[in-house]
All heavy atoms as an XYZ file, in Angstrom:
905
protein
N      62.439   -124.343     42.201
C      63.410   -124.630     41.102
C      64.194   -125.826     41.401
O      64.496   -126.672     40.605
C      64.244   -123.339     40.844
C      65.183   -123.526     39.737
S      64.270   -123.626     38.176
C      65.431   -122.971     37.123
N      64.659   -125.968     42.735
C      65.422   -127.101     43.068
C      64.617   -128.477     42.973
O      65.176   -129.473     42.579
C      65.954   -126.969     44.478
C      67.038   -125.935     44.770
C      67.422   -125.834     46.206
C      68.257   -126.265     43.880
N      63.351   -128.402     43.363
C      62.573   -129.584     43.197
C      62.426   -130.006     41.751
O      62.527   -131.169     41.371
C      61.097   -129.326     43.780
C      60.904   -129.482     45.220
C      59.433   -129.211     45.651
C      61.325   -130.773     45.751
N      62.270   -128.990     40.828
C      62.174   -129.262     39.451
C      63.451   -129.850     38.863
O      63.428   -130.787     38.089
C      61.805   -128.011     38.697
C      61.267   -128.236     37.238
C      60.703   -126.958     36.644
O      60.053   -126.229     37.375
O      60.865   -126.863     35.465
N      64.562   -129.370     39.346
C      65.862   -129.893     38.930
C      65.998   -131.403     39.395
O      66.499   -132.229     38.656
C      67.023   -129.124     39.434
C      67.123   -127.736     38.718
O      66.524   -127.517     37.722
N      67.800   -126.883     39.310
N      65.664   -131.648     40.543
C      65.656   -132.960     41.192
C      64.782   -133.956     40.313
O      65.240   -135.067     40.014
C      65.122   -132.966     42.594
C      65.101   -134.269     43.405
C      66.507   -134.829     43.595
C      64.384   -134.117     44.681
N      63.614   -133.537     39.970
C      62.722   -134.367     39.179
C      63.337   -134.564     37.748
O      63.283   -135.719     37.267
C      61.329   -133.722     39.049
C      60.389   -134.495     38.043
C      60.661   -133.697     40.465
N      63.874   -133.590     37.203
C      64.502   -133.740     35.837
C      65.599   -134.694     35.881
O      65.694   -135.543     34.958
C      65.035   -132.318     35.310
N      66.469   -134.562     36.881
C      67.590   -135.548     36.982
C      67.091   -136.976     37.150
O      67.587   -137.899     36.433
C      68.530   -135.226     38.191
C      69.286   -133.902     37.863
C      69.591   -136.339     38.502
C      69.942   -133.284     39.049
N      66.044   -137.192     37.912
C      65.504   -138.497     38.137
C      64.881   -139.033     36.811
O      64.998   -140.202     36.397
C      64.534   -138.610     39.229
C      64.038   -139.939     39.591
C      65.159   -140.882     39.994
O      66.104   -140.500     40.583
N      64.903   -142.196     39.741
N      64.180   -138.214     36.104
C      63.579   -138.605     34.830
C      64.662   -139.033     33.861
O      64.509   -139.971     33.025
C      62.713   -137.438     34.247
C      61.360   -137.253     35.020
C      60.740   -136.017     34.521
C      60.441   -138.420     34.957
N      65.755   -138.230     33.741
C      66.890   -138.595     32.862
C      67.488   -139.898     33.242
O      67.969   -140.739     32.362
C      67.893   -137.536     32.850
C      67.486   -136.217     32.085
C      67.870   -134.989     32.501
C      66.627   -136.325     31.009
C      67.509   -133.799     31.852
C      66.199   -135.195     30.361
C      66.649   -133.926     30.752
N      67.539   -140.159     34.520
C      68.051   -141.517     34.995
C      67.142   -142.625     34.517
O      67.679   -143.696     34.133
C      68.177   -141.540     36.495
C      69.301   -140.765     37.015
C      69.345   -140.865     38.563
N      70.539   -140.114     39.060
C      70.505   -139.540     40.289
N      69.449   -139.758     41.108
N      71.569   -138.922     40.645
N      65.855   -142.436     34.629
C      64.864   -143.462     34.258
C      64.855   -143.650     32.714
O      64.873   -144.718     32.195
C      63.522   -143.161     34.839
C      63.550   -143.119     36.317
C      62.509   -144.133     34.267
C      62.285   -142.554     36.944
N      64.654   -142.523     32.005
C      64.389   -142.559     30.564
C      65.518   -142.276     29.668
O      65.436   -142.422     28.426
C      63.175   -141.601     30.215
C      61.921   -142.013     30.975
C      61.610   -141.260     32.139
C      61.178   -142.931     30.472
C      60.368   -141.596     32.849
C      59.932   -143.312     31.205
C      59.637   -142.627     32.279
O      58.465   -142.929     32.978
N      66.607   -141.854     30.233
C      67.862   -141.490     29.362
C      67.623   -140.043     28.875
O      66.564   -139.405     29.113
N      68.662   -139.510     28.306
C      68.638   -138.240     27.811
C      69.248   -138.210     26.434
O      70.229   -138.660     26.214
C      69.479   -137.240     28.691
C      69.515   -135.803     28.299
N      68.360   -135.079     28.141
C      70.557   -135.048     27.974
C      68.759   -133.897     27.745
N      70.044   -133.833     27.643
N      68.469   -137.596     25.506
C      68.906   -137.465     24.136
C      68.907   -135.980     23.816
O      68.234   -135.125     24.486
C      67.998   -138.197     23.144
C      66.565   -137.853     23.231
O      66.109   -137.344     24.286
O      65.888   -137.946     22.151
N      69.696   -135.527     22.810
C      69.877   -134.156     22.521
C      68.605   -133.495     22.031
O      68.407   -132.322     22.080
C      71.043   -133.937     21.613
C      72.324   -134.214     22.145
C      73.011   -135.312     21.854
C      72.873   -133.360     23.139
C      74.264   -135.652     22.444
C      74.042   -133.624     23.691
C      74.775   -134.763     23.345
N      67.685   -134.340     21.436
C      66.439   -133.774     20.954
C      65.318   -133.739     21.915
O      64.145   -133.330     21.688
C      65.966   -134.606     19.704
C      66.854   -134.463     18.540
O      67.586   -133.445     18.465
O      66.989   -135.427     17.726
N      65.552   -134.202     23.168
C      64.590   -134.339     24.221
C      63.362   -135.054     23.719
O      62.213   -134.689     24.008
C      64.186   -132.926     24.721
C      65.327   -132.243     25.524
O      66.075   -132.967     26.240
N      65.540   -130.993     25.361
N      63.589   -136.150     23.021
C      62.380   -136.981     22.554
C      61.872   -137.912     23.566
O      60.774   -138.378     23.404
N      62.592   -138.103     24.650
C      62.062   -139.039     25.708
C      61.416   -138.287     26.812
O      60.580   -138.857     27.454
C      63.263   -139.844     26.234
C      63.781   -140.790     25.165
C      64.846   -141.773     25.790
N      65.511   -142.472     24.778
C      66.758   -142.262     24.398
N      67.544   -141.411     25.055
N      67.302   -142.991     23.433
N      61.962   -137.095     27.083
C      61.424   -136.283     28.218
C      61.192   -134.877     27.588
O      62.173   -134.218     27.309
C      62.444   -136.239     29.457
C      61.790   -135.327     30.515
C      62.599   -137.588     29.968
N      59.977   -134.476     27.429
C      59.665   -133.162     26.852
C      59.535   -132.091     27.985
O      59.038   -132.442     29.045
C      58.390   -133.224     26.028
C      58.443   -134.054     24.797
C      57.306   -134.610     24.311
C      59.643   -134.257     24.137
C      57.304   -135.398     23.175
C      59.605   -135.071     22.971
C      58.486   -135.582     22.527
N      59.828   -130.910     27.562
C      59.668   -129.738     28.467
C      58.742   -128.748     27.732
O      59.012   -128.420     26.607
C      60.993   -129.094     28.782
C      62.072   -129.943     29.292
C      62.963   -130.584     28.508
C      62.150   -130.113     30.623
C      63.891   -131.331     29.009
C      63.187   -130.982     31.176
C      64.034   -131.622     30.329
N      57.711   -128.354     28.447
C      56.836   -127.336     27.792
C      56.405   -127.754     26.432
O      56.532   -127.022     25.462
C      57.409   -125.964     27.789
C      57.861   -125.590     29.168
C      59.216   -125.587     29.523
C      56.961   -125.117     30.064
C      59.686   -125.152     30.764
C      57.384   -124.758     31.416
C      58.733   -124.761     31.700
O      59.076   -124.402     32.977
N      55.820   -128.938     26.306
C      55.541   -129.529     25.000
C      54.410   -128.888     24.214
O      53.356   -128.580     24.737
C      55.157   -131.022     25.233
C      54.989   -131.764     23.925
N      56.028   -132.062     23.070
C      53.856   -132.334     23.357
C      55.542   -132.758     22.033
N      54.289   -132.916     22.191
N      54.705   -128.522     22.907
C      53.651   -127.952     21.998
C      52.867   -126.843     22.573
O      51.708   -126.715     22.379
C      52.719   -129.046     21.624
C      53.303   -130.015     20.569
O      54.345   -129.594     19.934
O      52.795   -131.082     20.389
N      53.564   -125.947     23.244
C      52.849   -124.710     23.785
C      52.071   -124.980     25.054
O      51.391   -124.084     25.563
N      51.997   -126.222     25.533
C      51.272   -126.496     26.778
C      52.290   -126.383     27.948
O      53.324   -126.935     27.882
C      50.685   -127.887     26.739
C      49.416   -127.973     25.885
C      49.578   -128.148     24.481
C      48.236   -127.727     26.407
C      48.389   -128.241     23.679
C      47.093   -127.762     25.620
C      47.221   -128.011     24.283
O      46.011   -128.019     23.457
N      51.828   -125.579     28.929
C      52.799   -125.291     30.031
C      52.784   -126.481     31.033
O      52.175   -126.408     32.074
C      52.251   -124.070     30.644
C      53.065   -123.573     31.854
C      54.335   -122.935     31.464
O      54.442   -122.377     30.323
O      55.353   -122.784     32.261
N      53.416   -127.540     30.711
C      53.663   -128.623     31.643
C      55.241   -128.772     31.796
O      55.902   -128.542     30.840
C      53.000   -129.986     31.146
C      51.456   -129.952     31.187
C      53.553   -130.461     29.888
N      55.546   -129.085     33.025
C      57.034   -129.122     33.268
C      57.616   -130.308     32.526
O      58.711   -130.161     31.937
C      57.256   -129.197     34.739
C      56.847   -127.923     35.543
O      56.916   -126.851     34.927
O      56.457   -128.067     36.691
N      56.984   -131.461     32.538
C      57.585   -132.676     31.881
C      56.381   -133.489     31.337
O      55.393   -133.592     31.885
C      58.294   -133.506     32.953
C      59.392   -132.806     33.690
C      59.133   -132.371     34.987
C      60.637   -132.568     33.090
C      60.155   -131.681     35.668
C      61.593   -131.877     33.828
C      61.391   -131.454     35.104
N      56.745   -134.042     30.166
C      55.850   -134.965     29.481
C      56.639   -136.045     28.927
O      57.616   -135.894     28.266
C      54.964   -134.329     28.394
C      54.120   -135.366     27.712
C      52.894   -135.767     28.406
C      54.355   -135.821     26.455
C      52.076   -136.715     27.761
C      53.477   -136.776     25.859
C      52.343   -137.239     26.509
O      51.609   -138.181     25.949
N      56.329   -137.398     29.343
C      57.076   -138.537     28.932
C      56.077   -139.334     27.973
O      55.202   -139.982     28.472
C      57.569   -139.359     30.056
C      58.571   -138.606     30.939
C      58.201   -140.602     29.643
C      58.041   -137.609     31.942
N      56.419   -139.217     26.610
C      55.445   -139.830     25.721
C      55.346   -141.381     25.810
O      54.188   -141.869     25.684
C      55.996   -139.423     24.373
C      57.215   -138.663     24.587
C      57.426   -138.527     26.004
N      56.490   -142.037     26.122
C      56.455   -143.516     26.270
C      55.425   -143.966     27.305
O      54.908   -145.005     27.230
C      57.815   -144.082     26.483
C      58.725   -143.995     25.283
O      58.148   -143.749     24.175
O      59.975   -144.179     25.404
N      55.415   -143.268     28.442
C      54.497   -143.599     29.602
C      53.223   -142.778     29.557
O      52.436   -142.945     30.448
C      55.245   -143.519     30.892
C      56.232   -144.615     31.053
O      56.242   -145.622     30.319
O      56.992   -144.523     31.978
N      53.132   -141.796     28.642
C      51.919   -140.933     28.627
C      51.788   -140.378     30.030
O      50.716   -140.231     30.603
C      50.671   -141.645     28.172
C      50.813   -142.173     26.719
C      49.647   -142.962     26.308
O      48.665   -143.256     27.117
O      49.508   -143.160     25.030
N      52.856   -139.752     30.507
C      52.980   -139.205     31.861
C      53.275   -137.738     31.766
O      54.196   -137.265     31.128
C      54.150   -139.927     32.592
C      54.548   -139.335     33.958
C      53.445   -139.400     34.981
C      55.768   -140.110     34.436
N      52.417   -136.983     32.470
C      52.628   -135.465     32.581
C      52.877   -135.130     33.987
O      52.172   -135.593     34.892
C      51.371   -134.796     32.037
N      53.914   -134.274     34.263
C      54.256   -133.907     35.496
C      54.407   -132.371     35.701
O      55.106   -131.751     34.805
C      55.662   -134.599     35.927
C      55.515   -136.156     35.888
C      56.114   -134.102     37.368
C      56.842   -136.814     36.148
N      53.867   -131.865     36.765
C      54.026   -130.400     37.174
C      54.807   -130.485     38.459
O      54.589   -131.429     39.306
C      52.668   -129.729     37.399
C      51.930   -129.415     36.126
C      52.563   -128.284     35.349
O      53.520   -128.570     34.697
N      52.003   -127.108     35.509
N      55.604   -129.569     38.679
C      56.403   -129.450     39.920
C      56.212   -128.139     40.606
O      56.300   -127.140     39.993
C      57.914   -129.740     39.797
C      58.612   -129.716     41.028
C      58.196   -131.012     38.994
N      55.732   -128.144     41.872
C      55.431   -126.950     42.517
C      55.812   -127.147     44.003
O      55.402   -128.224     44.569
C      54.002   -126.536     42.430
O      53.702   -125.324     43.140
N      56.477   -126.244     44.615
C      56.774   -126.393     46.013
C      55.538   -126.584     46.919
O      55.543   -127.396     47.786
C      57.571   -125.103     46.490
S      58.561   -125.516     47.940
N      54.487   -125.847     46.610
C      53.271   -125.993     47.293
C      52.062   -125.544     46.475
O      52.194   -124.758     45.605
C      53.368   -125.043     48.530
O      52.092   -124.956     49.197
N      50.888   -126.096     46.815
C      49.587   -125.678     46.132
C      48.710   -124.977     47.123
O      47.632   -124.734     46.867
C      48.911   -126.989     45.660
C      49.567   -127.826     44.594
C      48.676   -129.017     44.165
C      49.914   -127.002     43.423
N      49.300   -124.537     48.198
C      48.434   -123.838     49.208
C      47.964   -122.461     48.628
O      46.902   -122.016     49.011
C      49.262   -123.632     50.509
C      49.392   -125.013     51.204
C      50.117   -124.877     52.544
N      50.302   -126.209     53.164
C      51.441   -126.864     53.077
N      52.532   -126.365     52.452
N      51.580   -128.039     53.621
N      48.713   -121.770     47.902
C      48.241   -120.550     47.291
C      47.311   -120.809     46.149
O      47.622   -121.692     45.192
C      49.536   -119.842     46.759
C      49.107   -118.534     45.999
O      48.637   -117.562     46.638
O      49.272   -118.544     44.712
N      46.165   -120.273     46.189
C      45.090   -120.583     45.227
C      45.507   -120.340     43.788
O      45.161   -121.027     42.869
C      43.805   -119.846     45.568
C      42.592   -120.350     44.888
C      42.290   -121.856     45.145
O      42.434   -122.291     46.280
O      41.932   -122.565     44.135
N      46.219   -119.202     43.572
C      46.662   -118.855     42.196
C      47.638   -119.949     41.673
O      47.528   -120.361     40.500
C      47.285   -117.516     42.158
C      47.570   -116.947     40.774
C      48.027   -115.509     40.871
O      47.359   -114.687     41.507
O      49.033   -115.237     40.274
N      48.575   -120.309     42.461
C      49.505   -121.428     42.082
C      48.771   -122.719     41.836
O      48.956   -123.395     40.809
C      50.490   -121.677     43.159
O      51.205   -120.422     43.473
C      51.510   -122.718     42.860
N      47.824   -123.062     42.682
C      47.014   -124.280     42.513
C      46.363   -124.254     41.167
O      46.324   -125.282     40.468
C      46.036   -124.448     43.663
C      45.197   -125.699     43.574
C      44.213   -125.661     44.747
N      43.510   -126.936     44.857
C      43.929   -128.076     45.316
N      45.089   -128.084     45.986
N      43.180   -129.147     45.332
N      45.631   -123.124     40.895
C      44.944   -123.048     39.652
C      45.856   -123.230     38.423
O      45.544   -123.888     37.481
C      44.214   -121.645     39.623
C      43.349   -121.447     38.349
C      42.745   -120.034     38.364
C      41.979   -119.924     37.155
N      41.452   -118.572     36.936
N      47.032   -122.476     38.460
C      47.924   -122.577     37.305
C      48.414   -124.004     37.068
O      48.429   -124.471     35.992
C      49.158   -121.631     37.574
C      50.112   -121.627     36.460
C      51.329   -120.795     36.720
N      52.142   -121.236     37.856
C      52.268   -120.685     39.067
N      51.703   -119.488     39.251
N      52.970   -121.175     40.027
N      48.792   -124.685     38.165
C      49.408   -125.980     38.031
C      48.278   -127.102     37.590
O      48.532   -127.898     36.745
C      49.996   -126.504     39.368
C      51.150   -125.527     39.822
C      52.378   -125.516     38.956
O      52.473   -126.359     38.003
O      53.151   -124.650     39.106
N      47.104   -127.004     38.151
C      46.066   -127.922     37.753
C      45.477   -127.574     36.352
O      45.213   -128.556     35.643
C      44.915   -127.965     38.741
O      44.346   -126.640     38.919
C      45.362   -128.514     40.135
N      45.342   -126.340     35.965
C      44.805   -126.047     34.647
C      45.703   -126.566     33.543
O      45.204   -127.032     32.533
C      44.612   -124.561     34.487
C      43.360   -124.062     35.074
C      43.057   -122.546     34.869
O      43.951   -121.859     34.230
O      41.992   -122.078     35.189
N      46.997   -126.498     33.697
C      47.907   -126.999     32.738
C      47.703   -128.549     32.523
O      47.630   -128.967     31.361
C      49.394   -126.762     33.235
N      47.500   -129.306     33.600
C      47.277   -130.717     33.515
C      45.807   -131.077     33.014
O      45.640   -132.145     32.462
C      47.506   -131.412     34.768
C      48.984   -131.442     35.241
C      49.198   -132.022     36.638
C      49.854   -132.266     34.276
N      44.940   -130.148     33.185
C      43.568   -130.351     32.716
C      43.431   -130.064     31.206
O      42.615   -130.658     30.498
C      42.595   -129.460     33.476
C      42.413   -129.899     34.884
C      41.618   -128.923     35.722
O      41.576   -127.729     35.458
N      41.092   -129.386     36.790
N      44.289   -129.179     30.684
C      44.239   -128.873     29.214
C      45.068   -129.896     28.395
O      44.703   -130.167     27.279
C      44.860   -127.488     28.946
C      44.094   -126.387     29.529
C      44.811   -125.060     29.319
C      43.955   -123.929     29.918
N      44.710   -122.643     29.742
N      46.114   -130.503     28.963
C      46.927   -131.409     28.236
C      46.259   -132.571     27.536
O      46.468   -132.878     26.381
C      48.048   -131.882     29.092
C      49.217   -132.592     28.319
C      49.893   -131.609     27.393
C      50.206   -133.171     29.342
N      45.242   -133.179     28.175
C      44.556   -134.437     27.605
C      43.831   -134.054     26.332
O      43.444   -134.946     25.564
C      43.598   -134.939     28.631
C      44.331   -134.494     29.947
C      44.904   -133.142     29.610
N      43.569   -132.793     26.062
C      42.903   -132.411     24.782
C      43.908   -132.548     23.635
O      43.435   -132.632     22.550
C      42.351   -130.960     24.911
C      41.280   -130.725     25.946
N      40.024   -131.235     25.622
C      41.348   -130.172     27.087
C      39.259   -130.888     26.655
N      40.032   -130.354     27.654
N      45.158   -132.579     23.967
C      46.154   -132.578     22.881
C      47.009   -133.841     22.852
O      47.416   -134.368     21.764
C      47.057   -131.327     23.058
C      48.122   -131.209     22.056
C      47.547   -130.725     20.667
N      48.612   -130.572     19.714
C      49.047   -129.435     19.322
N      48.481   -128.296     19.818
N      49.980   -129.343     18.412
N      47.282   -134.333     24.003
C      48.172   -135.521     24.157
C      47.516   -136.531     25.057
O      46.800   -136.121     26.051
C      49.525   -135.126     24.693
C      50.375   -134.148     23.902
C      51.565   -133.643     24.823
C      50.872   -134.811     22.669
N      47.776   -137.765     24.861
C      47.352   -138.854     25.635
C      48.045   -138.851     27.068
O      49.289   -138.750     27.101
C      47.526   -140.217     24.961
O      47.007   -141.218     25.725
N      47.261   -138.903     28.105
C      47.781   -138.891     29.442
C      47.228   -140.071     30.262
O      46.052   -139.886     30.592
C      47.495   -137.534     30.164
S      48.393   -136.150     29.528
N      48.028   -141.016     30.531
C      47.529   -142.094     31.414
C      47.699   -141.687     32.966
O      47.007   -142.158     33.704
C      48.345   -143.424     31.141
C      47.839   -144.169     29.913
C      48.400   -145.397     29.827
N      49.735   -145.338     29.201
C      50.720   -146.145     29.332
N      50.513   -147.299     29.943
N      51.873   -146.042     28.728
N      48.690   -140.861     33.168
C      48.952   -140.448     34.558
C      49.393   -138.938     34.512
O      50.153   -138.492     33.776
C      50.061   -141.240     35.103
C      50.191   -141.039     36.630
C      51.220   -142.021     37.298
N      51.214   -141.841     38.667
C      52.223   -142.277     39.478
N      53.222   -142.999     38.937
N      52.139   -142.065     40.775
N      48.720   -138.151     35.415
C      49.058   -136.759     35.635
C      49.429   -136.559     37.133
O      48.648   -136.957     37.982
C      47.855   -135.953     35.253
C      47.441   -136.064     33.746
C      46.255   -135.299     33.365
N      45.088   -136.026     34.078
C      43.947   -135.260     34.343
N      43.855   -133.977     34.028
N      42.908   -135.874     34.992
N      50.546   -135.921     37.271
C      51.101   -135.744     38.590
C      51.467   -134.264     38.887
O      51.881   -133.578     37.952
C      52.435   -136.473     38.848
C      52.414   -138.054     38.793
C      53.795   -138.563     38.808
C      51.631   -138.556     40.033
N      51.293   -133.905     40.172
C      51.830   -132.650     40.639
C      52.704   -133.040     41.793
O      52.191   -133.668     42.767
C      50.763   -131.596     41.037
C      49.898   -131.253     39.933
C      51.474   -130.378     41.593
C      48.694   -130.329     40.301
N      53.969   -132.766     41.663
C      54.947   -133.134     42.713
C      55.222   -131.936     43.593
O      55.530   -130.801     42.955
C      56.232   -133.668     42.093
C      56.043   -134.902     41.268
C      57.367   -135.430     40.674
C      55.489   -136.051     42.127
N      55.090   -132.017     44.888
C      55.190   -130.900     45.767
C      56.267   -131.266     46.819
O      56.760   -132.442     46.913
C      53.894   -130.639     46.518
O      53.509   -131.719     47.329
C      52.739   -130.382     45.463
N      56.498   -130.332     47.683
C      57.448   -130.547     48.808
C      56.833   -131.537     49.811
O      57.555   -132.513     50.202
C      57.783   -129.246     49.473
C      58.795   -129.387     50.586
C      60.133   -129.701     50.316
C      58.395   -129.322     51.995
C      61.023   -129.895     51.348
C      59.327   -129.464     52.954
C      60.636   -129.757     52.693
O      61.468   -129.982     53.679
N      55.655   -131.354     50.283
C      55.076   -132.207     51.347
C      53.600   -132.391     51.232
O      52.941   -132.954     52.203
C      55.415   -131.653     52.716
C      54.861   -130.314     53.008
O      54.212   -129.726     52.078
O      54.985   -129.847     54.124
N      52.924   -132.012     50.192
C      51.413   -132.163     50.037
C      51.027   -133.380     49.310
O      51.716   -133.882     48.409
C      50.863   -130.892     49.407
C      51.116   -129.599     50.158
C      50.906   -128.381     49.356
O      49.846   -128.282     48.652
O      51.777   -127.532     49.396
N      49.870   -133.951     49.708
C      49.373   -135.118     48.978
C      47.835   -135.123     48.996
O      47.233   -134.821     50.003
C      49.860   -136.379     49.753
C      49.514   -137.720     49.085
C      50.096   -138.876     49.725
O      50.889   -138.708     50.756
O      50.020   -140.019     49.211
N      47.295   -135.341     47.799
C      45.858   -135.369     47.612
C      45.613   -135.930     46.210
O      46.444   -136.174     45.410
C      45.221   -134.003     47.810
C      45.562   -133.009     46.741
C      44.762   -131.713     46.899
O      43.594   -131.696     46.665
O      45.443   -130.715     47.153
N      44.284   -136.109     45.939
C      43.800   -136.517     44.595
C      42.814   -135.489     44.178
O      41.915   -135.192     44.907
C      43.203   -137.936     44.681
O      44.185   -138.869     45.131
C      42.725   -138.392     43.346
N      42.997   -134.975     42.962
C      42.018   -134.050     42.390
C      41.381   -134.759     41.304
O      42.047   -135.332     40.325
C      42.805   -132.751     41.841
C      43.579   -132.132     42.990
C      41.943   -131.837     41.204
C      44.594   -131.107     42.572
N      40.034   -134.708     41.196
C      39.216   -135.289     40.178
C      38.851   -134.273     39.156
O      38.444   -133.153     39.531
C      38.042   -136.003     40.732
O      38.450   -137.082     41.608
N      38.804   -134.645     37.867
C      38.231   -133.818     36.790
C      37.635   -134.742     35.802
O      37.639   -135.944     35.963
C      39.336   -132.865     36.250
C      40.492   -133.523     35.541
O      40.411   -134.801     35.268
O      41.482   -132.884     35.233
N      37.317   -134.179     34.649
C      36.564   -134.983     33.560
C      37.506   -135.962     32.884
O      37.050   -136.832     32.193
C      35.823   -133.960     32.557
C      36.812   -133.149     31.745
C      36.069   -132.355     30.868
C      36.952   -131.432     29.960
N      36.234   -130.594     29.155
N      38.874   -135.778     33.081
C      39.773   -136.680     32.439
C      40.234   -137.818     33.477
O      41.049   -138.559     33.093
C      40.931   -135.929     31.880
C      40.649   -134.918     30.987
N      40.245   -135.149     29.712
C      40.642   -133.505     31.024
C      39.975   -134.037     29.003
N      40.193   -133.009     29.774
N      39.733   -137.803     34.677
C      40.184   -138.795     35.627
C      40.696   -138.065     36.856
O      39.978   -137.243     37.478
N      41.987   -138.450     37.189
C      42.588   -137.908     38.465
C      43.838   -137.297     38.146
O      44.579   -137.607     37.232
C      42.656   -138.918     39.562
O      43.638   -139.995     39.029
C      41.348   -139.590     39.920
N      44.180   -136.283     38.978
C      45.539   -135.767     39.121
C      46.005   -136.006     40.440
O      45.371   -135.681     41.537
C      45.451   -134.112     38.953
C      44.944   -133.764     37.502
C      46.888   -133.559     39.148
C      44.724   -132.322     37.389
N      47.149   -136.665     40.538
C      47.775   -137.082     41.829
C      48.696   -135.974     42.294
O      49.488   -135.522     41.481
C      48.503   -138.356     41.688
C      47.781   -139.604     41.229
C      48.752   -140.659     40.917
O      49.425   -141.228     41.726
O      48.810   -141.009     39.676
N      48.489   -135.644     43.486
C      49.420   -134.630     44.142
C      50.226   -135.466     45.133
O      49.662   -136.133     46.062
C      48.706   -133.532     44.834
C      49.657   -132.482     45.519
C      47.784   -132.809     43.909
N      51.544   -135.478     44.929
C      52.473   -136.358     45.758
C      53.655   -135.560     46.257
O      54.155   -134.622     45.482
C      53.026   -137.513     45.003
C      52.080   -138.662     44.548
C      52.778   -139.630     43.721
C      51.531   -139.348     45.797
N      54.135   -135.780     47.447
C      55.383   -135.223     47.879
C      56.526   -135.835     47.039
O      56.482   -136.964     46.644
C      55.564   -135.734     49.300
C      54.249   -136.242     49.768
C      53.491   -136.546     48.553
N      57.473   -135.044     46.611
C      58.523   -135.481     45.676
C      59.256   -136.689     46.275
O      59.629   -137.554     45.535
C      59.392   -134.312     45.269
C      60.274   -133.894     46.431
C      60.200   -134.682     43.995
N      59.468   -136.760     47.626
C      60.189   -137.845     48.211
C      59.442   -139.168     48.007
O      60.006   -140.226     47.808
C      60.438   -137.582     49.727
C      59.227   -137.552     50.556
C      58.474   -136.411     50.866
C      58.572   -138.623     51.176
N      57.422   -136.751     51.737
C      57.447   -138.099     51.909
C      58.691   -140.073     51.065
C      56.499   -138.907     52.555
C      57.791   -140.831     51.802
C      56.719   -140.321     52.550
N      58.151   -139.093     48.041
C      57.332   -140.302     47.923
C      57.381   -140.831     46.438
O      57.509   -142.026     46.160
C      55.832   -140.027     48.288
C      54.999   -141.340     48.391
C      53.659   -140.995     48.893
C      53.592   -141.318     50.343
N      52.186   -141.246     50.917
N      57.340   -139.814     45.527
C      57.493   -140.189     44.054
C      58.868   -140.814     43.828
O      59.070   -141.808     43.066
C      57.275   -138.960     43.251
C      57.522   -139.173     41.767
C      56.595   -139.807     40.864
C      58.628   -138.787     40.998
N      57.272   -139.862     39.602
C      58.487   -139.214     39.696
C      59.873   -138.155     41.366
C      59.414   -138.924     38.683
C      60.714   -137.840     40.360
C      60.509   -138.308     39.069
N      59.877   -140.299     44.413
C      61.260   -140.743     44.206
C      61.410   -142.235     44.699
O      61.969   -143.008     44.071
C      62.284   -139.905     44.963
C      62.531   -138.521     44.260
C      63.363   -137.608     45.211
C      63.316   -138.736     42.959
N      60.782   -142.506     45.875
C      60.813   -143.884     46.347
C      60.033   -144.791     45.440
O      60.409   -145.964     45.164
C      60.148   -143.934     47.798
C      60.988   -143.323     48.897
C      60.126   -143.302     50.258
C      62.289   -144.044     49.056
N      58.929   -144.346     44.884
C      58.098   -145.099     43.906
C      58.843   -145.483     42.629
O      58.875   -146.642     42.149
C      56.865   -144.339     43.594
C      55.889   -144.923     42.560
C      54.857   -143.927     42.168
O      54.118   -143.483     43.038
O      54.716   -143.675     40.982
N      59.624   -144.498     42.079
C      60.258   -144.719     40.778
C      61.585   -145.400     40.928
O      62.118   -145.830     39.916
C      60.421   -143.405     39.995
C      58.979   -142.846     39.635
C      61.215   -142.372     40.645
N      62.103   -145.508     42.059
C      63.398   -146.233     42.253
C      63.257   -147.655     42.660
O      64.280   -148.342     42.829
C      64.346   -145.426     43.250
O      63.657   -145.303     44.494
C      64.658   -144.091     42.760
N      62.010   -148.123     42.818
C      61.880   -149.540     43.196
C      61.845   -150.433     42.139
O      61.537   -150.141     40.975
C      60.516   -149.634     43.952
C      60.524   -148.985     45.257
C      59.199   -149.133     46.033
O      58.336   -149.811     45.678
N      59.093   -148.418     47.089
């Protein structure tokens, strides 16, 4: 939960915050994604770890279903300390430690 709050605050810093959540969506259109940013076609899931197989499945399936409904140029899973690339029919899902993503978006 703390990681998700940290990501939300950073997204609001980057994209601004409006009362209708038009810039940063949460759980958009019934799809279980933590954040979707339409302007950048960016979907983000936040999970402390993907080591548990059930958690990994839940987080990746959400990002695999989303491109059927919304355009996604980039799909991310932000974790505490894990990093990898997951390939699927829509391209790649990047798994990054949240600290690395924070450094990337603040440059």
